[in-house]
HTML snippet that shows the backbone in 3Dmol.js (N, CA, C, O; Angstrom):
<script src="https://3Dmol.org/build/3Dmol-min.js"></script>
<div id="view" style="width:600px;height:400px;position:relative"></div>
<script>
const pdb = `
ATOM      1  N   MET A   1      17.227 -16.285  -8.158  1.00  0.00           N
ATOM      2  CA  MET A   1      15.852 -15.897  -8.397  1.00  0.00           C
ATOM      3  C   MET A   1      15.017 -17.129  -8.733  1.00  0.00           C
ATOM      4  O   MET A   1      13.869 -17.244  -8.303  1.00  0.00           O
ATOM      5  N   ALA A   2      15.590 -18.039  -9.494  1.00  0.00           N
ATOM      6  CA  ALA A   2      14.859 -19.246  -9.865  1.00  0.00           C
ATOM      7  C   ALA A   2      14.506 -20.068  -8.626  1.00  0.00           C
ATOM      8  O   ALA A   2      13.401 -20.597  -8.508  1.00  0.00           O
ATOM      9  N   GLU A   3      15.455 -20.163  -7.718  1.00  0.00           N
ATOM     10  CA  GLU A   3      15.206 -20.932  -6.490  1.00  0.00           C
ATOM     11  C   GLU A   3      14.115 -20.269  -5.650  1.00  0.00           C
ATOM     12  O   GLU A   3      13.258 -20.947  -5.083  1.00  0.00           O
ATOM     13  N   ALA A   4      14.156 -18.951  -5.576  1.00  0.00           N
ATOM     14  CA  ALA A   4      13.139 -18.230  -4.823  1.00  0.00           C
ATOM     15  C   ALA A   4      11.764 -18.420  -5.456  1.00  0.00           C
ATOM     16  O   ALA A   4      10.768 -18.575  -4.749  1.00  0.00           O
ATOM     17  N   ALA A   5      11.710 -18.408  -6.784  1.00  0.00           N
ATOM     18  CA  ALA A   5      10.433 -18.601  -7.477  1.00  0.00           C
ATOM     19  C   ALA A   5       9.875 -19.993  -7.201  1.00  0.00           C
ATOM     20  O   ALA A   5       8.674 -20.152  -6.981  1.00  0.00           O
ATOM     21  N   VAL A   6      10.736 -20.989  -7.212  1.00  0.00           N
ATOM     22  CA  VAL A   6      10.292 -22.359  -6.932  1.00  0.00           C
ATOM     23  C   VAL A   6       9.774 -22.452  -5.499  1.00  0.00           C
ATOM     24  O   VAL A   6       8.742 -23.073  -5.247  1.00  0.00           O
ATOM     25  N   THR A   7      10.488 -21.837  -4.568  1.00  0.00           N
ATOM     26  CA  THR A   7      10.077 -21.871  -3.159  1.00  0.00           C
ATOM     27  C   THR A   7       8.735 -21.176  -2.971  1.00  0.00           C
ATOM     28  O   THR A   7       7.848 -21.709  -2.306  1.00  0.00           O
ATOM     29  N   LEU A   8       8.580 -19.982  -3.556  1.00  0.00           N
ATOM     30  CA  LEU A   8       7.292 -19.285  -3.467  1.00  0.00           C
ATOM     31  C   LEU A   8       6.179 -20.121  -4.068  1.00  0.00           C
ATOM     32  O   LEU A   8       5.094 -20.235  -3.498  1.00  0.00           O
ATOM     33  N   SER A   9       6.455 -20.697  -5.210  1.00  0.00           N
ATOM     34  CA  SER A   9       5.469 -21.500  -5.915  1.00  0.00           C
ATOM     35  C   SER A   9       4.995 -22.668  -5.054  1.00  0.00           C
ATOM     36  O   SER A   9       3.800 -22.951  -4.972  1.00  0.00           O
ATOM     37  N   ARG A  10       5.931 -23.325  -4.430  1.00  0.00           N
ATOM     38  CA  ARG A  10       5.580 -24.490  -3.594  1.00  0.00           C
ATOM     39  C   ARG A  10       4.895 -24.080  -2.292  1.00  0.00           C
ATOM     40  O   ARG A  10       3.871 -24.649  -1.914  1.00  0.00           O
ATOM     41  N   ASN A  11       5.466 -23.096  -1.616  1.00  0.00           N
ATOM     42  CA  ASN A  11       4.961 -22.721  -0.290  1.00  0.00           C
ATOM     43  C   ASN A  11       3.596 -22.044  -0.323  1.00  0.00           C
ATOM     44  O   ASN A  11       2.817 -22.153   0.624  1.00  0.00           O
ATOM     45  N   PHE A  12       3.312 -21.342  -1.424  1.00  0.00           N
ATOM     46  CA  PHE A  12       2.073 -20.574  -1.474  1.00  0.00           C
ATOM     47  C   PHE A  12       1.144 -21.020  -2.592  1.00  0.00           C
ATOM     48  O   PHE A  12       0.184 -20.326  -2.929  1.00  0.00           O
ATOM     49  N   ASP A  13       1.433 -22.174  -3.158  1.00  0.00           N
ATOM     50  CA  ASP A  13       0.587 -22.756  -4.191  1.00  0.00           C
ATOM     51  C   ASP A  13       0.348 -21.761  -5.343  1.00  0.00           C
ATOM     52  O   ASP A  13      -0.785 -21.531  -5.765  1.00  0.00           O
ATOM     53  N   LEU A  14       1.449 -21.185  -5.832  1.00  0.00           N
ATOM     54  CA  LEU A  14       1.406 -20.246  -6.942  1.00  0.00           C
ATOM     55  C   LEU A  14       1.971 -20.910  -8.188  1.00  0.00           C
ATOM     56  O   LEU A  14       2.735 -21.872  -8.104  1.00  0.00           O
ATOM     57  N   SER A  15       1.590 -20.387  -9.335  1.00  0.00           N
ATOM     58  CA  SER A  15       2.264 -20.822 -10.551  1.00  0.00           C
ATOM     59  C   SER A  15       3.665 -20.218 -10.521  1.00  0.00           C
ATOM     60  O   SER A  15       3.890 -19.215  -9.843  1.00  0.00           O
ATOM     61  N   ARG A  16       4.598 -20.809 -11.239  1.00  0.00           N
ATOM     62  CA  ARG A  16       5.947 -20.241 -11.282  1.00  0.00           C
ATOM     63  C   ARG A  16       5.919 -18.850 -11.891  1.00  0.00           C
ATOM     64  O   ARG A  16       6.645 -17.955 -11.459  1.00  0.00           O
ATOM     65  N   ARG A  17       5.078 -18.680 -12.890  1.00  0.00           N
ATOM     66  CA  ARG A  17       4.977 -17.380 -13.551  1.00  0.00           C
ATOM     67  C   ARG A  17       4.548 -16.299 -12.553  1.00  0.00           C
ATOM     68  O   ARG A  17       5.115 -15.207 -12.531  1.00  0.00           O
ATOM     69  N   GLN A  18       3.546 -16.614 -11.730  1.00  0.00           N
ATOM     70  CA  GLN A  18       3.094 -15.646 -10.725  1.00  0.00           C
ATOM     71  C   GLN A  18       4.179 -15.403  -9.688  1.00  0.00           C
ATOM     72  O   GLN A  18       4.369 -14.269  -9.249  1.00  0.00           O
ATOM     73  N   ALA A  19       4.884 -16.435  -9.296  1.00  0.00           N
ATOM     74  CA  ALA A  19       5.973 -16.274  -8.330  1.00  0.00           C
ATOM     75  C   ALA A  19       7.042 -15.333  -8.889  1.00  0.00           C
ATOM     76  O   ALA A  19       7.543 -14.470  -8.169  1.00  0.00           O
ATOM     77  N   TYR A  20       7.391 -15.496 -10.160  1.00  0.00           N
ATOM     78  CA  TYR A  20       8.362 -14.597 -10.792  1.00  0.00           C
ATOM     79  C   TYR A  20       7.840 -13.160 -10.807  1.00  0.00           C
ATOM     80  O   TYR A  20       8.601 -12.220 -10.576  1.00  0.00           O
ATOM     81  N   ARG A  21       6.551 -12.990 -11.077  1.00  0.00           N
ATOM     82  CA  ARG A  21       5.979 -11.633 -11.076  1.00  0.00           C
ATOM     83  C   ARG A  21       6.136 -10.979  -9.706  1.00  0.00           C
ATOM     84  O   ARG A  21       6.517  -9.813  -9.602  1.00  0.00           O
ATOM     85  N   TYR A  22       5.838 -11.747  -8.655  1.00  0.00           N
ATOM     86  CA  TYR A  22       5.977 -11.207  -7.307  1.00  0.00           C
ATOM     87  C   TYR A  22       7.435 -10.842  -7.018  1.00  0.00           C
ATOM     88  O   TYR A  22       7.709  -9.798  -6.426  1.00  0.00           O
ATOM     89  N   LEU A  23       8.346 -11.678  -7.426  1.00  0.00           N
ATOM     90  CA  LEU A  23       9.757 -11.398  -7.192  1.00  0.00           C
ATOM     91  C   LEU A  23      10.227 -10.174  -7.976  1.00  0.00           C
ATOM     92  O   LEU A  23      10.985  -9.354  -7.458  1.00  0.00           O
ATOM     93  N   GLU A  24       9.781 -10.055  -9.211  1.00  0.00           N
ATOM     94  CA  GLU A  24      10.156  -8.884 -10.015  1.00  0.00           C
ATOM     95  C   GLU A  24       9.601  -7.606  -9.393  1.00  0.00           C
ATOM     96  O   GLU A  24      10.282  -6.581  -9.349  1.00  0.00           O
ATOM     97  N   GLU A  25       8.366  -7.675  -8.917  1.00  0.00           N
ATOM     98  CA  GLU A  25       7.763  -6.511  -8.273  1.00  0.00           C
ATOM     99  C   GLU A  25       8.531  -6.134  -7.011  1.00  0.00           C
ATOM    100  O   GLU A  25       8.749  -4.954  -6.735  1.00  0.00           O
ATOM    101  N   ALA A  26       8.935  -7.138  -6.254  1.00  0.00           N
ATOM    102  CA  ALA A  26       9.686  -6.882  -5.025  1.00  0.00           C
ATOM    103  C   ALA A  26      11.035  -6.239  -5.341  1.00  0.00           C
ATOM    104  O   ALA A  26      11.501  -5.384  -4.588  1.00  0.00           O
ATOM    105  N   GLN A  27      11.664  -6.640  -6.440  1.00  0.00           N
ATOM    106  CA  GLN A  27      12.941  -6.050  -6.819  1.00  0.00           C
ATOM    107  C   GLN A  27      12.774  -4.588  -7.209  1.00  0.00           C
ATOM    108  O   GLN A  27      13.635  -3.762  -6.908  1.00  0.00           O
ATOM    109  N   LEU A  28      11.673  -4.266  -7.875  1.00  0.00           N
ATOM    110  CA  LEU A  28      11.428  -2.879  -8.273  1.00  0.00           C
ATOM    111  C   LEU A  28      11.211  -1.990  -7.068  1.00  0.00           C
ATOM    112  O   LEU A  28      11.679  -0.852  -7.029  1.00  0.00           O
ATOM    113  N   ASP A  29      10.494  -2.518  -6.079  1.00  0.00           N
ATOM    114  CA  ASP A  29      10.215  -1.742  -4.879  1.00  0.00           C
ATOM    115  C   ASP A  29      11.472  -1.545  -4.044  1.00  0.00           C
ATOM    116  O   ASP A  29      11.639  -0.507  -3.402  1.00  0.00           O
ATOM    117  N   GLY A  30      12.342  -2.523  -4.051  1.00  0.00           N
ATOM    118  CA  GLY A  30      13.552  -2.454  -3.250  1.00  0.00           C
ATOM    119  C   GLY A  30      13.245  -2.618  -1.782  1.00  0.00           C
ATOM    120  O   GLY A  30      12.083  -2.695  -1.385  1.00  0.00           O
ATOM    121  N   PRO A  31      14.287  -2.673  -0.978  1.00  0.00           N
ATOM    122  CA  PRO A  31      14.069  -2.840   0.461  1.00  0.00           C
ATOM    123  C   PRO A  31      13.491  -1.565   1.060  1.00  0.00           C
ATOM    124  O   PRO A  31      13.769  -0.468   0.577  1.00  0.00           O
ATOM    125  N   PRO A  32      12.687  -1.708   2.109  1.00  0.00           N
ATOM    126  CA  PRO A  32      12.138  -0.515   2.747  1.00  0.00           C
ATOM    127  C   PRO A  32      13.270   0.332   3.320  1.00  0.00           C
ATOM    128  O   PRO A  32      14.227  -0.205   3.878  1.00  0.00           O
ATOM    129  N   SER A  33      13.166   1.637   3.184  1.00  0.00           N
ATOM    130  CA  SER A  33      14.234   2.522   3.641  1.00  0.00           C
ATOM    131  C   SER A  33      14.252   2.655   5.164  1.00  0.00           C
ATOM    132  O   SER A  33      15.309   2.855   5.761  1.00  0.00           O
ATOM    133  N   THR A  34      13.097   2.544   5.777  1.00  0.00           N
ATOM    134  CA  THR A  34      13.012   2.611   7.224  1.00  0.00           C
ATOM    135  C   THR A  34      12.043   1.538   7.706  1.00  0.00           C
ATOM    136  O   THR A  34      11.129   1.145   6.980  1.00  0.00           O
ATOM    137  N   PRO A  35      12.243   1.075   8.912  1.00  0.00           N
ATOM    138  CA  PRO A  35      11.296   0.086   9.431  1.00  0.00           C
ATOM    139  C   PRO A  35       9.894   0.684   9.508  1.00  0.00           C
ATOM    140  O   PRO A  35       9.726   1.875   9.768  1.00  0.00           O
ATOM    141  N   ALA A  36       8.912  -0.147   9.282  1.00  0.00           N
ATOM    142  CA  ALA A  36       7.524   0.317   9.336  1.00  0.00           C
ATOM    143  C   ALA A  36       7.173   0.710  10.764  1.00  0.00           C
ATOM    144  O   ALA A  36       7.475  -0.001  11.722  1.00  0.00           O
ATOM    145  N   GLU A  37       6.536   1.843  10.872  1.00  0.00           N
ATOM    146  CA  GLU A  37       6.105   2.323  12.180  1.00  0.00           C
ATOM    147  C   GLU A  37       4.791   1.628  12.534  1.00  0.00           C
ATOM    148  O   GLU A  37       3.969   1.357  11.659  1.00  0.00           O
ATOM    149  N   ALA A  38       4.605   1.347  13.796  1.00  0.00           N
ATOM    150  CA  ALA A  38       3.371   0.710  14.241  1.00  0.00           C
ATOM    151  C   ALA A  38       2.188   1.632  13.963  1.00  0.00           C
ATOM    152  O   ALA A  38       2.289   2.850  14.112  1.00  0.00           O
ATOM    153  N   SER A  39       1.090   1.053  13.566  1.00  0.00           N
ATOM    154  CA  SER A  39      -0.119   1.824  13.272  1.00  0.00           C
ATOM    155  C   SER A  39      -1.085   1.760  14.444  1.00  0.00           C
ATOM    156  O   SER A  39      -1.113   0.792  15.204  1.00  0.00           O
ATOM    157  N   ILE A  40      -1.873   2.818  14.568  1.00  0.00           N
ATOM    158  CA  ILE A  40      -2.938   2.842  15.559  1.00  0.00           C
ATOM    159  C   ILE A  40      -4.249   3.113  14.831  1.00  0.00           C
ATOM    160  O   ILE A  40      -4.251   3.621  13.710  1.00  0.00           O
ATOM    161  N   THR A  41      -5.331   2.783  15.456  1.00  0.00           N
ATOM    162  CA  THR A  41      -6.652   3.018  14.886  1.00  0.00           C
ATOM    163  C   THR A  41      -7.184   4.349  15.399  1.00  0.00           C
ATOM    164  O   THR A  41      -7.117   4.649  16.591  1.00  0.00           O
ATOM    165  N   ILE A  42      -7.716   5.143  14.464  1.00  0.00           N
ATOM    166  CA  ILE A  42      -8.391   6.382  14.847  1.00  0.00           C
ATOM    167  C   ILE A  42      -9.773   6.383  14.196  1.00  0.00           C
ATOM    168  O   ILE A  42     -10.017   5.662  13.228  1.00  0.00           O
ATOM    169  N   THR A  43     -10.647   7.183  14.729  1.00  0.00           N
ATOM    170  CA  THR A  43     -11.997   7.294  14.187  1.00  0.00           C
ATOM    171  C   THR A  43     -12.169   8.689  13.606  1.00  0.00           C
ATOM    172  O   THR A  43     -11.830   9.687  14.243  1.00  0.00           O
ATOM    173  N   LEU A  44     -12.693   8.745  12.403  1.00  0.00           N
ATOM    174  CA  LEU A  44     -12.937  10.023  11.733  1.00  0.00           C
ATOM    175  C   LEU A  44     -14.419  10.151  11.413  1.00  0.00           C
ATOM    176  O   LEU A  44     -15.102   9.161  11.152  1.00  0.00           O
ATOM    177  N   LYS A  45     -14.897  11.375  11.438  1.00  0.00           N
ATOM    178  CA  LYS A  45     -16.248  11.642  10.960  1.00  0.00           C
ATOM    179  C   LYS A  45     -16.105  12.457   9.686  1.00  0.00           C
ATOM    180  O   LYS A  45     -15.325  13.407   9.618  1.00  0.00           O
ATOM    181  N   MET A  46     -16.875  12.068   8.681  1.00  0.00           N
ATOM    182  CA  MET A  46     -16.874  12.797   7.415  1.00  0.00           C
ATOM    183  C   MET A  46     -18.236  12.638   6.775  1.00  0.00           C
ATOM    184  O   MET A  46     -18.977  11.716   7.114  1.00  0.00           O
ATOM    185  N   PRO A  47     -18.574  13.525   5.856  1.00  0.00           N
ATOM    186  CA  PRO A  47     -19.852  13.391   5.164  1.00  0.00           C
ATOM    187  C   PRO A  47     -19.947  12.046   4.440  1.00  0.00           C
ATOM    188  O   PRO A  47     -18.953  11.539   3.921  1.00  0.00           O
ATOM    189  N   ALA A  48     -21.137  11.483   4.411  1.00  0.00           N
ATOM    190  CA  ALA A  48     -21.352  10.182   3.773  1.00  0.00           C
ATOM    191  C   ALA A  48     -20.907  10.196   2.315  1.00  0.00           C
ATOM    192  O   ALA A  48     -20.358   9.208   1.828  1.00  0.00           O
ATOM    193  N   SER A  49     -21.135  11.299   1.617  1.00  0.00           N
ATOM    194  CA  SER A  49     -20.746  11.371   0.205  1.00  0.00           C
ATOM    195  C   SER A  49     -19.232  11.314   0.045  1.00  0.00           C
ATOM    196  O   SER A  49     -18.735  10.719  -0.911  1.00  0.00           O
ATOM    197  N   LEU A  50     -18.492  11.925   0.970  1.00  0.00           N
ATOM    198  CA  LEU A  50     -17.027  11.874   0.914  1.00  0.00           C
ATOM    199  C   LEU A  50     -16.533  10.460   1.195  1.00  0.00           C
ATOM    200  O   LEU A  50     -15.608   9.982   0.538  1.00  0.00           O
ATOM    201  N   ALA A  51     -17.140   9.794   2.161  1.00  0.00           N
ATOM    202  CA  ALA A  51     -16.774   8.408   2.470  1.00  0.00           C
ATOM    203  C   ALA A  51     -17.059   7.502   1.275  1.00  0.00           C
ATOM    204  O   ALA A  51     -16.263   6.618   0.961  1.00  0.00           O
ATOM    205  N   ARG A  52     -18.182   7.718   0.615  1.00  0.00           N
ATOM    206  CA  ARG A  52     -18.526   6.924  -0.568  1.00  0.00           C
ATOM    207  C   ARG A  52     -17.506   7.157  -1.682  1.00  0.00           C
ATOM    208  O   ARG A  52     -17.048   6.206  -2.316  1.00  0.00           O
ATOM    209  N   ASP A  53     -17.150   8.428  -1.922  1.00  0.00           N
ATOM    210  CA  ASP A  53     -16.162   8.741  -2.948  1.00  0.00           C
ATOM    211  C   ASP A  53     -14.800   8.130  -2.617  1.00  0.00           C
ATOM    212  O   ASP A  53     -14.090   7.657  -3.505  1.00  0.00           O
ATOM    213  N   LEU A  54     -14.448   8.145  -1.346  1.00  0.00           N
ATOM    214  CA  LEU A  54     -13.194   7.540  -0.904  1.00  0.00           C
ATOM    215  C   LEU A  54     -13.182   6.048  -1.197  1.00  0.00           C
ATOM    216  O   LEU A  54     -12.194   5.528  -1.714  1.00  0.00           O
ATOM    217  N   ARG A  55     -14.263   5.359  -0.874  1.00  0.00           N
ATOM    218  CA  ARG A  55     -14.335   3.911  -1.125  1.00  0.00           C
ATOM    219  C   ARG A  55     -14.267   3.594  -2.619  1.00  0.00           C
ATOM    220  O   ARG A  55     -13.602   2.641  -3.026  1.00  0.00           O
ATOM    221  N   VAL A  56     -14.952   4.389  -3.427  1.00  0.00           N
ATOM    222  CA  VAL A  56     -14.921   4.180  -4.882  1.00  0.00           C
ATOM    223  C   VAL A  56     -13.506   4.393  -5.405  1.00  0.00           C
ATOM    224  O   VAL A  56     -13.010   3.607  -6.212  1.00  0.00           O
ATOM    225  N   HIS A  57     -12.861   5.458  -4.943  1.00  0.00           N
ATOM    226  CA  HIS A  57     -11.488   5.732  -5.373  1.00  0.00           C
ATOM    227  C   HIS A  57     -10.560   4.588  -4.957  1.00  0.00           C
ATOM    228  O   HIS A  57      -9.711   4.155  -5.736  1.00  0.00           O
ATOM    229  N   ALA A  58     -10.726   4.108  -3.736  1.00  0.00           N
ATOM    230  CA  ALA A  58      -9.896   3.003  -3.251  1.00  0.00           C
ATOM    231  C   ALA A  58     -10.088   1.768  -4.121  1.00  0.00           C
ATOM    232  O   ALA A  58      -9.117   1.105  -4.484  1.00  0.00           O
ATOM    233  N   MET A  59     -11.313   1.463  -4.448  1.00  0.00           N
ATOM    234  CA  MET A  59     -11.595   0.280  -5.257  1.00  0.00           C
ATOM    235  C   MET A  59     -10.933   0.406  -6.634  1.00  0.00           C
ATOM    236  O   MET A  59     -10.362  -0.563  -7.135  1.00  0.00           O
ATOM    237  N   HIS A  60     -11.005   1.587  -7.243  1.00  0.00           N
ATOM    238  CA  HIS A  60     -10.445   1.780  -8.585  1.00  0.00           C
ATOM    239  C   HIS A  60      -8.919   1.871  -8.581  1.00  0.00           C
ATOM    240  O   HIS A  60      -8.267   1.480  -9.549  1.00  0.00           O
ATOM    241  N   SER A  61      -8.359   2.383  -7.497  1.00  0.00           N
ATOM    242  CA  SER A  61      -6.911   2.579  -7.441  1.00  0.00           C
ATOM    243  C   SER A  61      -6.163   1.338  -6.975  1.00  0.00           C
ATOM    244  O   SER A  61      -4.963   1.204  -7.214  1.00  0.00           O
ATOM    245  N   GLY A  62      -6.879   0.424  -6.302  1.00  0.00           N
ATOM    246  CA  GLY A  62      -6.212  -0.758  -5.759  1.00  0.00           C
ATOM    247  C   GLY A  62      -5.556  -0.500  -4.410  1.00  0.00           C
ATOM    248  O   GLY A  62      -4.867  -1.369  -3.875  1.00  0.00           O
ATOM    249  N   MET A  63      -5.766   0.688  -3.860  1.00  0.00           N
ATOM    250  CA  MET A  63      -5.236   1.006  -2.538  1.00  0.00           C
ATOM    251  C   MET A  63      -6.349   0.844  -1.519  1.00  0.00           C
ATOM    252  O   MET A  63      -7.530   0.798  -1.865  1.00  0.00           O
ATOM    253  N   THR A  64      -5.955   0.758  -0.266  1.00  0.00           N
ATOM    254  CA  THR A  64      -6.954   0.717   0.798  1.00  0.00           C
ATOM    255  C   THR A  64      -7.367   2.146   1.136  1.00  0.00           C
ATOM    256  O   THR A  64      -6.656   3.103   0.828  1.00  0.00           O
ATOM    257  N   THR A  65      -8.523   2.271   1.774  1.00  0.00           N
ATOM    258  CA  THR A  65      -8.945   3.604   2.201  1.00  0.00           C
ATOM    259  C   THR A  65      -7.946   4.163   3.207  1.00  0.00           C
ATOM    260  O   THR A  65      -7.685   5.366   3.210  1.00  0.00           O
ATOM    261  N   SER A  66      -7.393   3.325   4.045  1.00  0.00           N
ATOM    262  CA  SER A  66      -6.400   3.775   5.025  1.00  0.00           C
ATOM    263  C   SER A  66      -5.174   4.357   4.339  1.00  0.00           C
ATOM    264  O   SER A  66      -4.665   5.396   4.759  1.00  0.00           O
ATOM    265  N   GLU A  67      -4.695   3.699   3.289  1.00  0.00           N
ATOM    266  CA  GLU A  67      -3.516   4.186   2.576  1.00  0.00           C
ATOM    267  C   GLU A  67      -3.789   5.539   1.930  1.00  0.00           C
ATOM    268  O   GLU A  67      -2.938   6.427   1.966  1.00  0.00           O
ATOM    269  N   ILE A  68      -4.967   5.700   1.342  1.00  0.00           N
ATOM    270  CA  ILE A  68      -5.321   6.978   0.714  1.00  0.00           C
ATOM    271  C   ILE A  68      -5.370   8.082   1.763  1.00  0.00           C
ATOM    272  O   ILE A  68      -4.838   9.170   1.540  1.00  0.00           O
ATOM    273  N   VAL A  69      -5.997   7.816   2.897  1.00  0.00           N
ATOM    274  CA  VAL A  69      -6.099   8.816   3.960  1.00  0.00           C
ATOM    275  C   VAL A  69      -4.711   9.132   4.519  1.00  0.00           C
ATOM    276  O   VAL A  69      -4.397  10.301   4.746  1.00  0.00           O
ATOM    277  N   ARG A  70      -3.875   8.115   4.747  1.00  0.00           N
ATOM    278  CA  ARG A  70      -2.502   8.354   5.232  1.00  0.00           C
ATOM    279  C   ARG A  70      -1.739   9.268   4.284  1.00  0.00           C
ATOM    280  O   ARG A  70      -1.099  10.228   4.712  1.00  0.00           O
ATOM    281  N   ARG A  71      -1.812   8.959   2.984  1.00  0.00           N
ATOM    282  CA  ARG A  71      -1.090   9.776   2.001  1.00  0.00           C
ATOM    283  C   ARG A  71      -1.618  11.209   1.958  1.00  0.00           C
ATOM    284  O   ARG A  71      -0.845  12.163   1.873  1.00  0.00           O
ATOM    285  N   ALA A  72      -2.927  11.344   2.017  1.00  0.00           N
ATOM    286  CA  ALA A  72      -3.522  12.684   1.969  1.00  0.00           C
ATOM    287  C   ALA A  72      -3.104  13.509   3.187  1.00  0.00           C
ATOM    288  O   ALA A  72      -2.755  14.682   3.053  1.00  0.00           O
ATOM    289  N   ILE A  73      -3.139  12.907   4.359  1.00  0.00           N
ATOM    290  CA  ILE A  73      -2.763  13.627   5.577  1.00  0.00           C
ATOM    291  C   ILE A  73      -1.275  13.963   5.554  1.00  0.00           C
ATOM    292  O   ILE A  73      -0.883  15.068   5.929  1.00  0.00           O
ATOM    293  N   ALA A  74      -0.450  13.023   5.118  1.00  0.00           N
ATOM    294  CA  ALA A  74       0.993  13.290   5.029  1.00  0.00           C
ATOM    295  C   ALA A  74       1.276  14.433   4.061  1.00  0.00           C
ATOM    296  O   ALA A  74       2.106  15.297   4.346  1.00  0.00           O
ATOM    297  N   ALA A  75       0.591  14.444   2.917  1.00  0.00           N
ATOM    298  CA  ALA A  75       0.784  15.524   1.948  1.00  0.00           C
ATOM    299  C   ALA A  75       0.325  16.856   2.537  1.00  0.00           C
ATOM    300  O   ALA A  75       0.994  17.875   2.367  1.00  0.00           O
ATOM    301  N   PHE A  76      -0.800  16.848   3.219  1.00  0.00           N
ATOM    302  CA  PHE A  76      -1.313  18.061   3.849  1.00  0.00           C
ATOM    303  C   PHE A  76      -0.336  18.596   4.890  1.00  0.00           C
ATOM    304  O   PHE A  76      -0.026  19.788   4.903  1.00  0.00           O
ATOM    305  N   LEU A  77       0.145  17.715   5.759  1.00  0.00           N
ATOM    306  CA  LEU A  77       1.070  18.147   6.808  1.00  0.00           C
ATOM    307  C   LEU A  77       2.394  18.629   6.223  1.00  0.00           C
ATOM    308  O   LEU A  77       2.983  19.587   6.724  1.00  0.00           O
ATOM    309  N   SER A  78       2.857  17.977   5.179  1.00  0.00           N
ATOM    310  CA  SER A  78       4.084  18.397   4.509  1.00  0.00           C
ATOM    311  C   SER A  78       3.921  19.784   3.910  1.00  0.00           C
ATOM    312  O   SER A  78       4.816  20.618   4.044  1.00  0.00           O
ATOM    313  N   ALA A  79       2.805  20.046   3.257  1.00  0.00           N
ATOM    314  CA  ALA A  79       2.537  21.356   2.658  1.00  0.00           C
ATOM    315  C   ALA A  79       2.403  22.413   3.752  1.00  0.00           C
ATOM    316  O   ALA A  79       2.853  23.546   3.576  1.00  0.00           O
ATOM    317  N   THR A  80       1.796  22.059   4.865  1.00  0.00           N
ATOM    318  CA  THR A  80       1.643  22.998   5.972  1.00  0.00           C
ATOM    319  C   THR A  80       3.000  23.357   6.553  1.00  0.00           C
ATOM    320  O   THR A  80       3.259  24.520   6.862  1.00  0.00           O
ATOM    321  N   ASP A  81       3.884  22.341   6.706  1.00  0.00           N
ATOM    322  CA  ASP A  81       5.227  22.589   7.239  1.00  0.00           C
ATOM    323  C   ASP A  81       6.040  23.503   6.324  1.00  0.00           C
ATOM    324  O   ASP A  81       6.810  24.337   6.801  1.00  0.00           O
ATOM    325  N   GLU A  82       5.869  23.346   5.010  1.00  0.00           N
ATOM    326  CA  GLU A  82       6.630  24.133   4.048  1.00  0.00           C
ATOM    327  C   GLU A  82       6.188  25.585   4.024  1.00  0.00           C
ATOM    328  O   GLU A  82       6.982  26.468   3.701  1.00  0.00           O
ATOM    329  N   HIS A  83       4.934  25.843   4.359  1.00  0.00           N
ATOM    330  CA  HIS A  83       4.399  27.199   4.273  1.00  0.00           C
ATOM    331  C   HIS A  83       4.236  27.876   5.642  1.00  0.00           C
ATOM    332  O   HIS A  83       3.574  28.906   5.766  1.00  0.00           O
ATOM    333  N   GLY A  84       4.843  27.283   6.647  1.00  0.00           N
ATOM    334  CA  GLY A  84       4.837  27.918   7.953  1.00  0.00           C
ATOM    335  C   GLY A  84       3.709  27.507   8.759  1.00  0.00           C
ATOM    336  O   GLY A  84       3.564  27.959   9.895  1.00  0.00           O
TER     337      GLY A  84
END
`;
const viewer = $3Dmol.createViewer("view");
viewer.addModel(pdb, "pdb");
viewer.setStyle({}, {cartoon: {color: "spectrum"}});
viewer.zoomTo();
viewer.render();
</script>
């Protein structure tokens, strides 16, 4: 871990402390269980107020608007599958 922290620190101009934080976070997340699926771009229409609320939520949560929409759609589809 120390060697990895030094390498991150040098390669990305990070403090060692920040490099350790990134490594600790990566250990908590663990390896991805499945390879990431390729993403495509889609266009959605929604009321301006909903789009504004989405952006505010994204800013406060630290997630992207895309991630929030992906999670919401996945949850919706999962609930739909469970209830027929």
